[in-house]
FIMARKE-571881 format. One record per residue (C-alpha): residue in three letters; x negated, y negated, z. Coordinates in steps of 0.25 Angstrom, whole numbers, padded with zeros to 4 digits, always signed. Layout:
BEGIN
ALAXYZ/...
! end
This chain:
BEGIN
MET-1189-0213+0775/SER-1184-0224+0784/ARG-1170-0229+0782/VAL-1169-0244+0779/GLY-1157-0243+0770/SER-1143-0238+0770/ALA-1142-0228+0759/ALA-1138-0214+0763/ALA-1149-0204+0765/PRO-1150-0193+0755/TYR-1156-0184+0765/PRO-1149-0187+0779/PRO-1157-0183+0791/GLY-1155-0169+0794/ALA-1151-0165+0780/ASP-1158-0153+0773/ALA-1168-0158+0763/PRO-1165-0155+0748/ALA-1179-0150+0746/GLY-1192-0147+0754/SER-1192-0147+0769/GLY-1203-0157+0773/LEU-1212-0156+0785/SER-1209-0146+0796/ALA-1208-0151+0811/GLY-1221-0144+0813/ASP-1228-0151+0802/VAL-1223-0165+0807/THR-1228-0162+0821/GLU-1242-0157+0816/ARG-1243-0170+0807/ALA-1238-0179+0818/LEU-1249-0173+0828/ALA-1259-0175+0817/GLY-1256-0190+0817/LEU-1249-0189+0803/ALA-1237-0197+0808/ASN-1232-0210+0803/GLY-1235-0218+0816/VAL-1243-0231+0814/PRO-1253-0236+0824/ASP-1248-0248+0831/ASN-1260-0257+0833/SER-1264-0271+0829/SER-1277-0278+0830/ARG-1279-0283+0844/THR-1273-0279+0858/LEU-1267-0290+0867/ARG-1280-0288+0876/GLN-1289-0291+0864/ILE-1280-0303+0860/VAL-1281-0309+0874/ARG-1296-0306+0874/ALA-1298-0313+0860/ASN-1291-0325+0864/VAL-1295-0327+0878/LEU-1309-0321+0880/THR-1316-0331+0871/LEU-1329-0340+0873/PHE-1320-0352+0872/ASN-1310-0348+0882/GLY-1321-0343+0891/ILE-1327-0357+0892/VAL-1314-0364+0894/GLY-1309-0353+0904/GLY-1322-0354+0912/CYS-1321-0369+0913/PHE-1307-0368+0918/LEU-1310-0358+0928/LEU-1323-0366+0933/LEU-1314-0378+0935/LEU-1304-0370+0943/LEU-1315-0364+0952/LEU-1320-0378+0954/GLY-1306-0383+0959/GLN-1305-0392+0947/TRP-1292-0387+0942/GLN-1288-0401+0937/ASP-1299-0400+0927/ALA-1295-0386+0922/LEU-1283-0390+0914/PHE-1289-0387+0901/GLY-1288-0372+0905/PHE-1273-0372+0901/ALA-1276-0376+0886/ALA-1286-0365+0885/LEU-1276-0355+0891/SER-1266-0359+0881/ASN-1276-0357+0869/ALA-1279-0343+0874/VAL-1264-0340+0876/ILE-1260-0345+0862/GLY-1271-0336+0856/VAL-1267-0324+0863/VAL-1252-0326+0860/GLN-1254-0329+0846/GLU-1263-0316+0843/PHE-1254-0307+0852/ARG-1241-0312+0844/ALA-1249-0308+0831/LYS-1252-0295+0837/ARG-1238-0292+0840/LEU-1234-0295+0826/LEU-1244-0286+0820/ASP-1240-0275+0830/ARG-1226-0275+0825/LEU-1231-0275+0810/ALA-1224-0264+0802/VAL-1222-0261+0788/MET-1211-0251+0790/ASP-1198-0253+0798/ALA-1192-0240+0795/PRO-1184-0234+0807/ALA-1185-0219+0802/ALA-1190-0210+0791/ARG-1183-0199+0784/VAL-1191-0186+0782/LEU-1189-0172+0777/ARG-1193-0162+0788/ASP-1190-0147+0790/GLY-1181-0148+0778/ARG-1172-0159+0784/VAL-1172-0174+0783/GLN-1175-0181+0796/GLU-1176-0195+0800/ILE-1188-0198+0809/ALA-1196-0210+0815/VAL-1205-0216+0805/ALA-1217-0213+0814/ASP-1214-0198+0814/VAL-1216-0197+0799/VAL-1228-0188+0796/LEU-1237-0186+0784/GLY-1231-0176+0774/ASP-1216-0179+0778/ILE-1206-0179+0767/ALA-1199-0193+0768/VAL-1185-0194+0763/LEU-1183-0207+0756/GLN-1170-0214+0751/ALA-1166-0228+0748/GLY-1168-0238+0760/ASP-1179-0230+0766/GLN-1192-0236+0770/VAL-1204-0227+0768/VAL-1212-0225+0781/ALA-1224-0218+0776/ASP-1231-0216+0762/ALA-1226-0205+0755/VAL-1226-0198+0741/ILE-1212-0195+0734/VAL-1208-0181+0733/ASP-1195-0182+0726/ASP-1186-0194+0723/THR-1173-0199+0717/GLY-1174-0213+0711/LEU-1183-0217+0723/GLU-1187-0232+0723/VAL-1196-0238+0733/ASP-1197-0253+0737/GLU-1212-0256+0740/SER-1211-0271+0739/LEU-1215-0272+0754/LEU-1227-0264+0752/THR-1231-0268+0737/GLY-1224-0281+0734/GLU-1217-0274+0722/SER-1202-0279+0722/GLU-1197-0267+0713/ALA-1194-0254+0719/VAL-1204-0243+0715/ASP-1199-0230+0709/LYS-1205-0218+0716/ASP-1206-0204+0710/PRO-1211-0191+0716/GLY-1226-0192+0719/SER-1226-0207+0721/THR-1229-0214+0734/VAL-1220-0222+0743/LEU-1227-0231+0753/SER-1223-0233+0767/GLY-1215-0246+0769/SER-1208-0246+0756/THR-1193-0244+0754/ILE-1184-0234+0746/THR-1175-0242+0738/ALA-1168-0232+0729/GLY-1167-0217+0728/GLN-1172-0206+0737/GLY-1183-0196+0738/ARG-1193-0189+0747/ALA-1208-0192+0749/ARG-1220-0185+0756/VAL-1227-0194+0767/VAL-1241-0195+0763/ALA-1246-0206+0773/VAL-1241-0210+0787/GLY-1244-0219+0798/ALA-1256-0228+0796/ASP-1259-0222+0783/SER-1246-0226+0776/TYR-1246-0238+0767/ALA-1237-0247+0776/SER-1246-0244+0789/ARG-1259-0247+0781/LEU-1253-0261+0778/THR-1248-0263+0792/ALA-1261-0259+0798/GLU-1269-0269+0790/ALA-1258-0280+0792/LYS-1259-0278+0807/ARG-1274-0283+0807/PHE-1273-0295+0816/SER-1278-0309+0811/LEU-1275-0323+0814/VAL-1270-0333+0803/ASN-1282-0341+0797/SER-1280-0355+0803/GLU-1289-0366+0800/ILE-1285-0374+0812/ARG-1288-0362+0821/ASN-1301-0359+0814/GLY-1306-0373+0816/ILE-1302-0374+0830/ASP-1308-0360+0833/ARG-1321-0365+0826/VAL-1321-0377+0835/LEU-1319-0369+0847/HIS-1330-0359+0843/TRP-1340-0371+0842/ILE-1335-0377+0855/SER-1336-0363+0863/TRP-1351-0362+0859/ALA-1354-0377+0861/LEU-1348-0377+0875/LEU-1358-0369+0883/PRO-1370-0377+0879/VAL-1362-0390+0880/VAL-1357-0386+0894/ALA-1371-0383+0899/ILE-1375-0397+0894/VAL-1363-0403+0901/THR-1365-0395+0914/ASN-1380-0399+0915/GLY-1376-0414+0913/GLN-1366-0413+0923/MET-1375-0407+0933/GLN-1386-0417+0930/ALA-1376-0428+0932/ALA-1373-0423+0945/GLY-1388-0423+0950/GLY-1393-0410+0944/TRP-1388-0396+0946/GLU-1394-0394+0960/ALA-1388-0407+0965/ALA-1375-0404+0958/PHE-1373-0391+0965/ARG-1378-0397+0978/THR-1368-0408+0978/GLY-1356-0401+0972/ALA-1357-0410+0960/TRP-1358-0398+0951/VAL-1343-0396+0952/GLU-1340-0410+0945/ALA-1352-0407+0935/VAL-1345-0393+0931/VAL-1332-0400+0929/GLY-1338-0410+0920/ALA-1345-0399+0912/VAL-1332-0392+0911/ALA-1325-0405+0906/GLY-1335-0406+0895/ALA-1333-0391+0891/ILE-1318-0392+0891/ALA-1318-0405+0883/MET-1325-0398+0872/ILE-1314-0388+0870/PRO-1302-0392+0862/LEU-1293-0383+0869/GLY-1281-0391+0865/LEU-1284-0390+0850/VAL-1281-0375+0851/LEU-1268-0377+0859/MET-1263-0388+0850/THR-1266-0380+0838/SER-1258-0368+0843/VAL-1246-0378+0848/ALA-1246-0384+0834/PHE-1245-0370+0827/ALA-1235-0366+0837/VAL-1226-0378+0835/GLY-1227-0376+0820/GLY-1223-0362+0821/VAL-1211-0366+0829/ARG-1207-0376+0818/LEU-1208-0366+0807/ALA-1200-0356+0815/ARG-1188-0365+0815/GLN-1189-0364+0800/ASN-1189-0349+0800/VAL-1204-0348+0798/LEU-1211-0338+0808/VAL-1226-0342+0811/GLN-1232-0329+0817/GLU-1246-0335+0819/LEU-1247-0350+0824/ALA-1258-0354+0815/ALA-1250-0349+0802/VAL-1243-0363+0803/GLU-1256-0370+0799/GLY-1260-0359+0789/LEU-1250-0362+0778/ALA-1255-0377+0778/ARG-1268-0372+0773/VAL-1263-0362+0762/ASP-1267-0364+0748/VAL-1263-0351+0742/LEU-1249-0345+0744/CYS-1248-0330+0741/ILE-1234-0325+0739/ASP-1228-0311+0737/LYS-1217-0311+0727/THR-1207-0301+0733/GLY-1200-0306+0745/THR-1207-0320+0745/LEU-1205-0326+0731/THR-1193-0317+0729/GLU-1183-0311+0739/GLY-1188-0297+0736/THR-1174-0294+0729/VAL-1171-0291+0715/VAL-1159-0299+0709/PHE-1152-0297+0695/ASP-1157-0307+0685/GLY-1149-0305+0672/VAL-1145-0297+0660/HIS-1151-0298+0647/PRO-1145-0292+0634/ALA-1152-0281+0628/GLY-1147-0274+0615/GLN-1133-0271+0613/THR-1124-0276+0625/PRO-1111-0269+0627/ALA-1099-0279+0628/ARG-1095-0273+0641/GLY-1100-0264+0652/TRP-1114-0268+0655/ARG-1110-0277+0667/GLU-1102-0266+0673/ALA-1114-0257+0671/LEU-1123-0266+0678/GLY-1113-0267+0689/TRP-1114-0252+0691/PHE-1129-0252+0692/GLY-1129-0263+0702/ALA-1118-0256+0710/ASP-1124-0242+0709/PRO-1126-0237+0723/HIS-1139-0230+0719/ALA-1144-0243+0711/ASN-1158-0248+0714/ALA-1161-0262+0720/THR-1162-0268+0706/ALA-1149-0263+0700/ARG-1142-0267+0713/CYS-1145-0281+0710/LEU-1134-0280+0698/ALA-1123-0278+0708/GLY-1121-0293+0711/SER-1120-0297+0696/PHE-1113-0285+0690/ALA-1100-0280+0696/PHE-1096-0265+0696/ASP-1082-0259+0699/GLY-1085-0248+0709/ASN-1073-0240+0705/ARG-1078-0238+0691/ALA-1090-0229+0694/PRO-1099-0224+0682/ALA-1096-0210+0677/ALA-1111-0206+0677/VAL-1123-0212+0684/VAL-1138-0210+0683/PRO-1144-0216+0696/PHE-1156-0224+0695/SER-1170-0217+0695/SER-1183-0223+0697/ALA-1189-0212+0688/ARG-1178-0216+0677/LYS-1178-0230+0680/TRP-1163-0231+0676/SER-1149-0228+0680/ALA-1136-0225+0672/ALA-1121-0226+0673/GLY-1111-0221+0664/PHE-1096-0226+0663/GLN-1084-0220+0657/PRO-1074-0228+0649/PRO-1066-0236+0652/HIS-1076-0242+0661/PRO-1081-0255+0655/ALA-1096-0250+0656/ALA-1092-0236+0649/GLY-1105-0229+0644/THR-1118-0227+0651/TRP-1127-0238+0656/VAL-1142-0236+0660/PHE-1149-0246+0669/GLY-1164-0246+0671/ALA-1178-0249+0666/PRO-1178-0253+0651/GLU-1190-0245+0648/MET-1184-0233+0654/VAL-1169-0235+0649/LEU-1173-0239+0634/GLN-1181-0231+0624/GLU-1189-0240+0615/ASN-1184-0234+0602/SER-1177-0246+0595/GLY-1180-0260+0593/ALA-1168-0264+0601/THR-1174-0256+0613/SER-1187-0262+0611/ASP-1182-0276+0612/VAL-1174-0273+0625/LEU-1187-0267+0631/ALA-1195-0279+0627/LYS-1185-0288+0633/SER-1185-0281+0646/ARG-1200-0282+0646/ARG-1199-0297+0644/LEU-1189-0298+0656/ALA-1198-0289+0665/SER-1210-0298+0661/ALA-1202-0310+0666/GLY-1202-0303+0680/LEU-1188-0297+0679/ARG-1184-0283+0682/THR-1177-0278+0670/LEU-1168-0266+0668/VAL-1159-0262+0656/LEU-1145-0259+0655/ALA-1142-0249+0644/TYR-1129-0243+0638/SER-1126-0230+0631/GLN-1112-0224+0627/ASP-1117-0210+0631/VAL-1115-0204+0644/VAL-1127-0205+0654/PRO-1133-0190+0654/THR-1132-0184+0668/GLY-1138-0172+0675/ASP-1151-0170+0681/PRO-1154-0184+0688/ASP-1169-0182+0686/ASP-1167-0180+0671/VAL-1156-0189+0667/GLN-1158-0195+0653/LEU-1154-0209+0647/PRO-1141-0209+0639/ALA-1142-0209+0624/GLY-1139-0222+0616/LEU-1144-0231+0627/THR-1145-0246+0623/ALA-1149-0258+0631/THR-1138-0268+0635/MET-1144-0277+0645/LEU-1157-0280+0652/VAL-1155-0283+0667/THR-1165-0291+0674/PHE-1168-0293+0689/ARG-1177-0302+0696/GLU-1182-0304+0710/LYS-1175-0314+0718/VAL-1184-0326+0720/ARG-1183-0334+0733/PRO-1176-0347+0731/ASP-1187-0355+0739/ALA-1199-0349+0732/ALA-1201-0358+0721/GLN-1200-0371+0729/THR-1209-0366+0740/LEU-1220-0362+0730/SER-1219-0375+0723/TYR-1221-0382+0736/PHE-1234-0374+0739/ARG-1239-0377+0725/ARG-1237-0392+0727/GLN-1245-0390+0740/GLY-1257-0384+0732/VAL-1254-0370+0737/ALA-1257-0359+0726/VAL-1247-0348+0725/LYS-1251-0333+0722/ILE-1240-0323+0721/LEU-1244-0309+0724/SER-1234-0298+0722/GLY-1233-0283+0720/ASP-1223-0284+0708/ASP-1227-0285+0693/HIS-1235-0298+0691/ARG-1225-0302+0679/THR-1213-0301+0689/VAL-1221-0309+0699/THR-1225-0319+0689/SER-1210-0321+0685/VAL-1206-0323+0699/ALA-1218-0333+0701/ARG-1213-0341+0689/GLU-1199-0341+0695/VAL-1203-0348+0708/GLY-1211-0358+0700/VAL-1226-0352+0701/ASP-1233-0356+0689/VAL-1240-0343+0684/GLY-1246-0339+0671/GLU-1245-0324+0673/GLY-1246-0314+0685/TYR-1257-0305+0688/ASP-1256-0290+0690/ALA-1263-0287+0703/ARG-1266-0273+0698/HIS-1277-0279+0690/LEU-1282-0288+0702/PRO-1297-0287+0703/SER-1302-0281+0716/ASP-1315-0290+0715/PRO-1313-0301+0725/HIS-1318-0312+0715/LEU-1310-0307+0704/MET-1298-0307+0713/GLU-1300-0321+0717/GLU-1301-0325+0702/THR-1288-0318+0699/LEU-1281-0325+0711/ASP-1286-0338+0705/HIS-1280-0336+0691/PHE-1267-0330+0695/SER-1255-0333+0704/VAL-1246-0321+0702/PHE-1250-0307+0705/GLY-1242-0294+0704/ARG-1244-0280+0708/VAL-1251-0285+0720/THR-1254-0274+0731/PRO-1254-0277+0746/GLU-1269-0276+0746/GLN-1271-0285+0734/LYS-1262-0296+0741/LYS-1271-0295+0753/ASP-1284-0296+0744/MET-1278-0307+0736/VAL-1276-0315+0748/LEU-1290-0313+0753/ALA-1295-0317+0740/LEU-1288-0330+0740/GLN-1293-0332+0754/ARG-1308-0329+0749/MET-1305-0340+0738/GLY-1303-0350+0750/HIS-1288-0351+0750/THR-1279-0351+0762/VAL-1268-0340+0758/ALA-1254-0339+0762/MET-1247-0326+0759/THR-1232-0324+0759/GLY-1225-0310+0757/ASP-1214-0301+0763/GLY-1219-0287+0760/VAL-1229-0277+0767/ASN-1237-0279+0754/ASP-1239-0293+0758/ALA-1243-0290+0773/LEU-1258-0288+0770/ALA-1259-0301+0762/LEU-1251-0309+0772/LYS-1261-0304+0783/GLU-1273-0309+0775/ALA-1267-0322+0771/ASP-1270-0335+0779/ILE-1255-0336+0780/GLY-1245-0324+0778/ILE-1231-0328+0776/ALA-1220-0317+0777/MET-1205-0318+0772/ASP-1193-0315+0781/THR-1191-0302+0773/ALA-1206-0297+0775/ALA-1209-0284+0780/PRO-1213-0283+0795/ALA-1227-0281+0792/THR-1228-0293+0783/LYS-1221-0302+0794/ALA-1230-0297+0804/VAL-1243-0301+0797/ALA-1237-0314+0791/ARG-1241-0327+0798/ILE-1228-0334+0794/VAL-1214-0327+0792/LEU-1203-0334+0784/LEU-1191-0329+0793/ASP-1181-0334+0783/GLY-1189-0330+0771/ARG-1188-0344+0765/PHE-1201-0346+0757/ASP-1198-0361+0758/ARG-1202-0361+0773/LEU-1217-0361+0769/PRO-1218-0376+0766/ALA-1213-0378+0780/VAL-1224-0369+0785/LEU-1234-0377+0777/ALA-1229-0390+0783/GLU-1230-0385+0797/GLY-1244-0380+0794/ARG-1249-0393+0788/GLN-1244-0400+0801/VAL-1251-0391+0810/ILE-1264-0391+0803/ALA-1264-0406+0801/ASN-1260-0409+0816/ILE-1270-0399+0821/GLU-1281-0406+0813/ARG-1276-0419+0819/VAL-1277-0415+0834/SER-1290-0406+0832/VAL-1297-0420+0830/LEU-1293-0423+0844/PHE-1297-0410+0851/LEU-1310-0409+0843/SER-1314-0424+0845/LYS-1313-0420+0860/THR-1322-0408+0858/MET-1332-0417+0851/TYR-1333-0428+0862/ALA-1333-0417+0873/VAL-1345-0410+0867/ALA-1352-0423+0864/LEU-1349-0428+0878/SER-1353-0415+0885/VAL-1366-0415+0878/ALA-1369-0430+0880/PHE-1366-0430+0894/GLY-1373-0417+0897/ALA-1385-0422+0890/LEU-1385-0436+0897/MET-1382-0428+0910/TRP-1370-0437+0913/SER-1357-0432+0920/PHE-1346-0428+0910/PRO-1337-0440+0910/PHE-1324-0432+0911/LEU-1317-0422+0920/PRO-1310-0410+0914/ARG-1296-0416+0919/GLN-1299-0430+0912/LEU-1302-0423+0899/SER-1289-0416+0900/ALA-1282-0429+0902/THR-1289-0436+0890/ASP-1287-0423+0881/GLY-1272-0423+0884/LEU-1271-0438+0881/THR-1280-0439+0869/ILE-1279-0425+0863/GLY-1269-0415+0869/ILE-1256-0422+0870/PRO-1257-0430+0857/ALA-1262-0417+0850/PHE-1250-0410+0854/PHE-1241-0420+0847/LEU-1250-0422+0835/ALA-1251-0407+0832/LEU-1236-0406+0831/MET-1233-0419+0822/SER-1229-0418+0808/ASN-1241-0418+0799/PRO-1239-0412+0785/ARG-1253-0416+0779/ARG-1258-0407+0768/TYR-1268-0398+0774/ARG-1283-0399+0770/PRO-1294-0389+0774/GLY-1305-0393+0784/PHE-1297-0395+0797/LEU-1309-0393+0806/LYS-1318-0402+0798/ARG-1309-0414+0797/SER-1306-0412+0812/LEU-1320-0412+0816/THR-1324-0424+0807/MET-1315-0432+0815/ALA-1316-0426+0829/VAL-1331-0425+0830/PRO-1334-0440+0827/ALA-1322-0444+0836/GLY-1328-0435+0847/ILE-1341-0443+0846/ILE-1334-0456+0846/VAL-1327-0452+0860/THR-1341-0447+0865/THR-1348-0460+0861/ALA-1337-0468+0868/LEU-1338-0460+0881/LEU-1353-0461+0881/VAL-1353-0476+0880/VAL-1344-0476+0893/GLN-1353-0466+0900/VAL-1366-0474+0896/TYR-1360-0487+0901/SER-1355-0480+0914/ALA-1369-0474+0916/ALA-1376-0487+0913/ALA-1367-0496+0922/GLY-1366-0486+0933/GLY-1357-0487+0946/PHE-1345-0480+0940/SER-1338-0469+0947/ALA-1337-0455+0940/GLU-1321-0457+0939/ALA-1323-0470+0933/ASN-1333-0465+0923/ARG-1324-0454+0919/THR-1312-0463+0918/ALA-1319-0472+0908/SER-1323-0460+0900/VAL-1308-0455+0900/MET-1304-0469+0895/THR-1314-0469+0884/LEU-1311-0455+0880/SER-1296-0456+0880/LEU-1296-0469+0872/VAL-1305-0464+0861/ALA-1298-0451+0860/LEU-1285-0458+0859/SER-1291-0465+0847/VAL-1294-0451+0841/LEU-1280-0447+0843/ALA-1275-0459+0836/ALA-1284-0456+0824/VAL-1279-0442+0822/SER-1265-0446+0824/ARG-1265-0454+0811/PRO-1256-0457+0803/VAL-1250-0464+0814/SER-1235-0462+0818/THR-1226-0467+0829/LEU-1227-0453+0836/ARG-1242-0453+0835/LEU-1243-0467+0840/ALA-1234-0463+0852/ILE-1243-0451+0855/ILE-1255-0460+0856/ALA-1248-0470+0864/ALA-1244-0460+0874/MET-1258-0455+0875/CYS-1263-0469+0878/LEU-1252-0470+0889/GLY-1257-0457+0895/LEU-1271-0462+0895/VAL-1266-0475+0903/LEU-1258-0466+0913/LEU-1270-0457+0915/MET-1279-0469+0918/THR-1269-0477+0927/VAL-1260-0467+0934/PRO-1266-0464+0948/PHE-1262-0449+0948/LEU-1268-0446+0935/GLN-1281-0454+0939/ASP-1282-0446+0951/PHE-1280-0432+0944/PHE-1289-0435+0932/MET-1299-0443+0941/LEU-1299-0456+0934/GLU-1303-0469+0939/TRP-1301-0482+0932/PRO-1316-0487+0928/PRO-1321-0501+0931/THR-1318-0512+0921/GLU-1332-0511+0914/LEU-1332-0496+0912/SER-1317-0497+0907/ALA-1321-0507+0897/VAL-1333-0499+0892/ALA-1324-0487+0891/ILE-1313-0494+0883/GLY-1323-0501+0874/SER-1330-0488+0871/ALA-1317-0482+0868/ALA-1313-0493+0859/VAL-1326-0491+0851/GLY-1323-0476+0851/ILE-1309-0479+0846/LEU-1314-0487+0834/GLY-1324-0476+0831/VAL-1312-0466+0831/LEU-1304-0475+0821/ALA-1315-0477+0812/LEU-1318-0461+0812/SER-1303-0459+0809/ARG-1303-0468+0797/TYR-1316-0461+0791/HIS-1310-0447+0794/THR-1297-0451+0787/ARG-1304-0456+0775/ARG-1314-0444+0774/TYR-1303-0433+0776/ARG-1291-0441+0769/VAL-1279-0431+0768/ASP-1266-0433+0761/GLY-1256-0440+0768/PRO-1244-0433+0775/GLU-1238-0424+0764/LYS-1223-0421+0765/VAL-1222-0405+0765/THR-1209-0404+0757/ARG-1202-0391+0759/PRO-1194-0384+0748/SER-1179-0388+0749/ALA-1173-0377+0757/ALA-1158-0380+0760/ARG-1155-0365+0761/PRO-1150-0361+0774/
! end
C-alpha cells in the first residue's frame, strides 16, 4: 500500500496488472459517496470552548472572581491583588488541557504518504484517504498497510505486526489471511482486497479509543482538589456569618448602610473569604511540576503532562513491553551450533550468501555482518525464501568452496524426522528455541536443487543438517541496571509481550528478572478475580493482545497498585492510556507517543530513575508547602467563624493578608517547592498535611483571639493599631510554622527564614509600606500582648512539630542512585 521502503515496485503506477482489473472508476465514486472511503474522523474529547468553560466556570472561580470584582467596584483595588493568583490557576488549567488536546488531535497510527491500488486494470498510487472498501491493494516490501485487507495472492509475503500486536517476528501471510492496517510488509509481495476502511479499520479503532481525553492520576492534585471542593461549599455559609458579624460590629445593617460603614464591613468579609482559599497552593504545585519538567527535558525526557513528574514517585508496579523497551526491536546473530556431519569447508560461504541475498528476510540479513560472501561468485541456482515453504536454497558449482546445494530454513520444514540423527538435531533445535532463541538449520546436499515451478519446488535429495544457526533479540544495554534499580526501590516488574512466553522469559532472565516460568496469555482468564490472581503469581506474560494489556493494567489498579506502563508499539497505546503513568520510548509509534505522559527522547531506559528522583522531590516538597497553605486556610475559617459569631470586626484587610501570606507562605513556599528532597514516597499526603495544618491553624487562631480579647477589654485602641497587632501576631506564629516545615534545617532554608523575618521588620517600619498596608505601630502594652501571645503560639507549634514528626516518622533522605550511564 504505502511506500515506506526503497524496494522497486513489482507493479509500478500506470502498469497493466498481471491479473484482474480491480474496481472501476464508477465503483470508486459510488463507494466514496456512500461513505466507504478510508477517511478517519478528526475529533477529540473536548473543544477549546469546552476546555475553557470547564476550567474557568467553576463554583470556586465564581466565588473568587465575584470577590475580586466586588472590591474593584468598591474602589479597593489594593485589596484585590489575590485576583492574579486565581487568574494564573485558571490559565494553567486551560493551557495544560489544551496542550493534551492538541497531542490527541495529532495522534495517528499510520504515517503512510500514499497507497498503491489496482483500478481499471492498472496500478495507481492514491492518497490513503481515497482507498475505498473493496479496493485491491498492491503490497510489496517496505509498504505500510493502510486498511484492513484479505490476501488474494502472494509471493513470500511477510508482515511485521509488532507495532499492533507486540510480536517481534514477521508473520507469514497466505491467500485468505488478513493483514491489519498499521502493519508493515517486510518481505515478498502480493495483493489484498480491502475489507475495512476508515473508522472500522483496526488502526482507527485503536486510535479512537486512545483519543479519549484523561488527566494523569495525581495524588497531590486530587488532594488539593478535594480541599478546594470542601472550601467552596464552606465559603458561602462562612461568608454569611462573617458579613453579618461585620455589619453588626458597624452598628447593625441599617446603621452600616446609613453611615457608609458597610463598605469596610464588606471588605472585611471578603478578606475572611479569600483567606480561606489556598490560591497559592495550586500555583506552587503547577510551578513545581513545570520546573521538574524542565529539569527532565535537559536529560532528554519529555513530560507531556505536568503531574506525571509526581506520578512515577508513587508507582509500585512497572509493566514493560519487551519489544522496543527491554529489547531494541531488532534481531541479531547469536551463534552457530554443530548439528550432524559438518563439511570441512563451505558452510561459512553459504551463510554469507544467505545474509547477502537481496531477497533475504530480516532474520537472514543478520548474517551479513558475521559471514562474508564474494559477490563475484554468485550461486548457479537459487530458490528464494517463501513463507509457505519456510526455507530458501542456493546451489554452487565447483570449484566454488561451497560447491553443492545449501538449504537454510526452519528445522521442522527442512529436515524429515526419519533417522536418529535427524531426531537429535530437531530435539536440539527445540531446546534452543525454548531458551528464547530463534533457530534455523543449515543443511547440505551434493545433489542440485530442483528448479521449475516456484510454487512447487522440492527439497534436494540426500539433505543432511550441518549447523543450527540461532538468533536473538538485541537487549538494551541499560535494561538490566534499570530494572535492578526499580526492584531495590520495591517496585514490582511485570513483562507483557505479544511474543511467545518462552522467548519473553528468556529475555527476562537475560536482564536479571528472577522468574520461574512465563504465562501464555491465550489462557488468561477473563474473570476479573481470576485475572488478578494470575497477575499475582506470574511476572512474565507472552502472547498478550492489546486489549489484554489494557485489562491487565486495570486489574492491577483494582488491586490497589499504582501502575506505570512502558512501550513503543501501537499495541501498547491502550495500556499506556489506562496506566497511571504511560512511558513511551523514542522509537514509539506516533499514537503511542501521543497518549504517553512521559517520552524518553533518546530511548535510554536508564532515564527512568531520574524521573523517579524528580517525582520524589516534587511530591515531598509540595507536601511540605501544603502545610503552610492549609494552616492558613484553617485559621482563616476559624477566625471568620469566631469573629462572625462574636460580631467583631475582622482583624485584617485583604491587602494585609496578602502581605503576611507573601512573607510567611508565598515567597518561602516558592523556594521550598524547588529544593532537593529525595525522600522515599509514602501514601497519605493529604492526611499528613492536614494533621499538621489543622492544629497549627488552631494555634494561630488562639493567639489572635488572645490579642483581640485584650484589645476589647482594654479599649481605646484604634482600628489600625488593632490590625497591626494582629499582623504581628499572625506573622510571628506563621513564621514558626514555616520553620517547622523547613526541617531538616540547612543553610539555605535558614537564609530564607531570616529573609522573611527581615521582610516583616521592613513591613512594620518603612513608612511607605506602613501607609500602603494601613499599618500603625500599636501602643506598648498591646505590642507586649501581641508578642507574648505569639511566643506562646510559637512554643505550641514547636511541640506540635515534634509530635507530628514522631507520629509520621519517615525514612531519612535517600540517595537516588542512577545506573551508571557514561555512554554519550
